matplotlib code that plots the C-alpha trace (Angstrom):
import matplotlib.pyplot as plt

x = [22.7, 19.8, 16.4, 14.9, 17.2, 15.6, 12.0, 10.0, 7.5, 3.9, 0.9, -2.6, -5.8, -8.9, -10.7, -7.7, -6.6, -3.0, -3.7, -6.7, -7.8, -7.0, -4.7, -1.0, 1.3, 5.1, 5.8, 6.2, 4.2, 5.3, 2.7, 4.7, 1.8, -2.0, -4.9, -5.9, -8.8, -8.3, -11.1, -11.8, -14.7, -15.8, -16.1, -14.1, -11.6, -9.8, -8.0, -4.4, -2.6, 1.1, 3.5, 7.1, 8.2, 6.8, 8.9, 5.6, 5.2, 6.3, 5.7, 6.1, 2.9, 3.7, 1.5, 2.2, 4.9, 3.5, 3.6, 6.9, 8.5, 6.8, 4.7, 1.3, 1.1, -2.1, -3.2, -5.4, -7.2, -7.8, -5.9, -7.8, -6.6, -9.0, -7.0, -4.2, -1.4, 2.3, 3.6, 7.1, 7.0, 9.8, 9.6, 10.8, 12.5, 14.5, 15.6, 16.6, 18.7, 20.5, 21.2, 22.5, 24.7, 26.3, 26.3, 24.2, 21.2, 18.6, 19.1, 15.9, 16.4, 16.3, 12.9, 9.4, 7.4, 5.5, 4.2, 0.7, -1.6, -3.8, -6.6, -4.5, -4.0, -0.7, 0.9, 4.2, 5.3, 8.2, 10.7, 13.4, 16.8, 18.1, 15.1, 15.5, 19.1, 18.3, 15.7, 18.2, 19.5, 23.1, 23.5, 21.8, 24.2, 27.1, 25.9, 26.0, 25.7, 23.2, 26.0, 27.2, 23.7, 23.3, 26.5, 25.5, 22.0, 23.4, 25.7, 23.2, 22.6, 19.0, 18.8, 16.0, 16.2, 13.6, 12.0, 14.6, 17.6, 20.6, 21.3, 24.2, 25.8, 27.9, 29.9, 31.2, 34.0, 34.6, 31.4, 32.2, 28.9, 26.4, 22.7, 19.6, 16.3, 13.6, 10.7, 9.9, 10.8, 13.9, 15.2, 18.4, 20.2, 23.3, 24.8, 21.6, 19.3, 16.8, 17.6, 15.2, 12.5, 12.4, 10.4, 10.6, 13.6, 16.7, 20.5, 22.6, 26.3, 27.5, 29.4, 31.6, 31.9, 32.8, 35.5, 33.9, 34.2, 36.7, 33.9, 30.2, 28.4, 25.1, 23.2, 20.3, 17.7]
y = [-10.4, -7.8, -9.5, -7.3, -8.9, -12.3, -11.1, -11.3, -8.9, -9.9, -7.9, -8.6, -7.3, -6.0, -8.8, -11.2, -12.6, -12.2, -14.4, -16.7, -16.9, -20.4, -21.4, -22.3, -19.4, -19.4, -16.3, -12.6, -10.0, -6.4, -4.1, -1.9, 0.0, -0.1, -0.7, -4.0, -5.0, -7.1, -9.4, -11.9, -14.3, -12.3, -9.1, -6.1, -5.2, -2.3, -1.2, -0.5, 1.6, 0.8, 3.0, 2.0, 4.7, 7.5, 9.2, 9.9, 6.2, 5.8, 2.1, -0.8, -2.7, -6.4, -9.5, -13.1, -12.4, -14.9, -17.7, -16.7, -16.8, -20.1, -18.6, -19.4, -21.9, -20.5, -17.0, -15.3, -13.1, -12.7, -10.0, -8.9, -6.4, -3.4, -1.9, -3.1, -3.9, -4.4, -6.8, -7.9, -11.6, -13.1, -16.9, -18.5, -21.4, -19.0, -16.9, -20.0, -21.3, -18.0, -17.8, -21.4, -20.9, -17.8, -19.1, -16.2, -15.6, -12.8, -9.9, -9.1, -5.3, -5.7, -7.5, -6.0, -6.2, -9.5, -8.7, -8.0, -10.1, -8.7, -8.5, -6.0, -8.3, -8.3, -11.7, -10.8, -11.7, -9.4, -11.3, -9.7, -11.0, -10.9, -12.8, -15.3, -15.9, -16.1, -18.8, -21.1, -23.9, -23.4, -20.0, -21.0, -23.9, -21.6, -19.2, -16.3, -12.9, -10.2, -8.1, -11.0, -11.7, -8.0, -8.0, -11.0, -9.6, -6.4, -8.3, -10.7, -10.5, -11.1, -13.5, -15.2, -18.7, -20.0, -23.4, -26.0, -23.7, -24.9, -22.9, -25.2, -27.6, -30.3, -30.8, -27.3, -25.6, -21.9, -21.1, -20.6, -19.0, -19.9, -19.8, -19.0, -19.7, -17.3, -18.6, -21.3, -25.0, -26.8, -30.3, -31.5, -34.0, -36.2, -37.9, -37.5, -38.8, -36.7, -37.0, -34.2, -31.8, -28.6, -25.4, -22.2, -20.9, -23.2, -22.7, -24.6, -24.8, -24.3, -27.6, -26.6, -22.9, -23.6, -26.0, -29.3, -30.7, -30.2, -29.9, -29.5, -32.6, -32.1, -30.1, -27.8, -27.1]
z = [-18.3, -18.2, -17.7, -20.5, -23.1, -22.2, -22.8, -26.0, -27.4, -28.1, -29.2, -27.7, -29.3, -27.5, -25.7, -25.8, -22.5, -21.3, -18.3, -17.4, -13.7, -12.4, -15.1, -14.6, -15.2, -15.0, -17.0, -16.2, -18.2, -18.5, -19.9, -22.3, -23.8, -23.7, -21.4, -19.6, -17.4, -14.3, -13.5, -10.7, -11.1, -14.2, -12.1, -13.1, -10.3, -12.0, -15.2, -15.7, -18.3, -19.2, -21.1, -20.6, -23.2, -21.0, -18.4, -16.5, -15.8, -12.2, -11.7, -14.2, -14.6, -14.1, -14.0, -13.2, -10.6, -8.0, -10.5, -11.9, -8.4, -7.6, -4.8, -6.4, -9.3, -10.8, -11.8, -9.2, -11.8, -15.5, -17.4, -20.5, -23.2, -23.3, -26.2, -28.4, -26.0, -26.4, -23.8, -22.8, -21.7, -19.7, -19.7, -16.5, -18.3, -20.6, -17.6, -15.6, -18.5, -18.8, -15.1, -15.0, -18.1, -16.5, -12.9, -11.7, -9.5, -9.2, -6.9, -5.1, -5.5, -9.3, -9.3, -9.6, -6.4, -6.0, -2.6, -3.8, -5.9, -8.7, -6.2, -4.2, -1.2, 0.4, 0.1, 1.7, 5.2, 6.2, 8.2, 10.3, 9.1, 12.7, 14.0, 11.2, 12.2, 15.9, 15.3, 13.5, 15.7, 14.3, 15.8, 19.0, 19.5, 18.8, 21.5, 19.1, 20.6, 19.6, 18.3, 16.1, 14.8, 14.0, 12.1, 10.1, 9.4, 7.9, 5.6, 4.2, 0.5, -0.7, -3.7, -5.5, -6.9, -9.4, -9.2, -10.2, -9.8, -7.8, -4.6, -3.8, -6.2, -4.6, -7.8, -8.0, -6.1, -5.4, -3.6, 0.1, 1.1, 3.8, 2.8, 4.8, 3.2, 4.4, 2.3, -0.2, -0.3, -1.3, -2.1, -0.5, -2.7, -2.3, -5.3, -7.2, -4.5, -2.6, 1.1, 2.4, 1.4, 3.5, 3.6, 5.6, 7.5, 7.3, 7.0, 4.4, 3.7, 7.3, 7.5, 4.6, 5.5, 9.1, 8.0, 9.2, 5.6, 2.8, 0.2, -0.2, 1.1, -0.7, -3.3, -2.5, -5.2]

ax = plt.figure().add_subplot(projection="3d")
ax.plot(x, y, z, "-o")
ax.set_aspect("equal")
plt.show()
């Protein structure tokens, strides 16, 4: 299901805040039309003009991406309407419900860039897929060759999971994928009990995929 169909329209008047610096934000804001001011510590950083109806608009103006993706729980800046603004708002809870109902995940290529904060600082840390695989104990123990790791790296599919969304569900069958987390944190659960909390680069699902178990042994959220 297209993300745009999950979003709702809202009108902001001049002086009204879309986002408040330091406040919790779990929603994604698309500036459809109008001007906004971006402020940090009450100082004007820059102004942005959005017009989704214009073919001249090269980039979609998006705010709240870091909070929406669970990278930063609070807004790093205040976004204030300088003119009457039409904004499309995508609530994380609504999107998560749609994804779970349809057993879907988000493809990274379909998402707006979240690598930069409103201050213009780059928050991304590009990680080589091959280096990530090489650093995992599983492939080291198997004695995987460079050619094999290169083959795997070129066949990885980037997916994004929202906070609380299942990566692996032990109660479901039909998923025979192996998962490698490259950023973020997860909970590993077995029969409803949390058995581990992990962050950074880890591999999940290998026991089942490699045939060492007849079914999934745990859930990863």
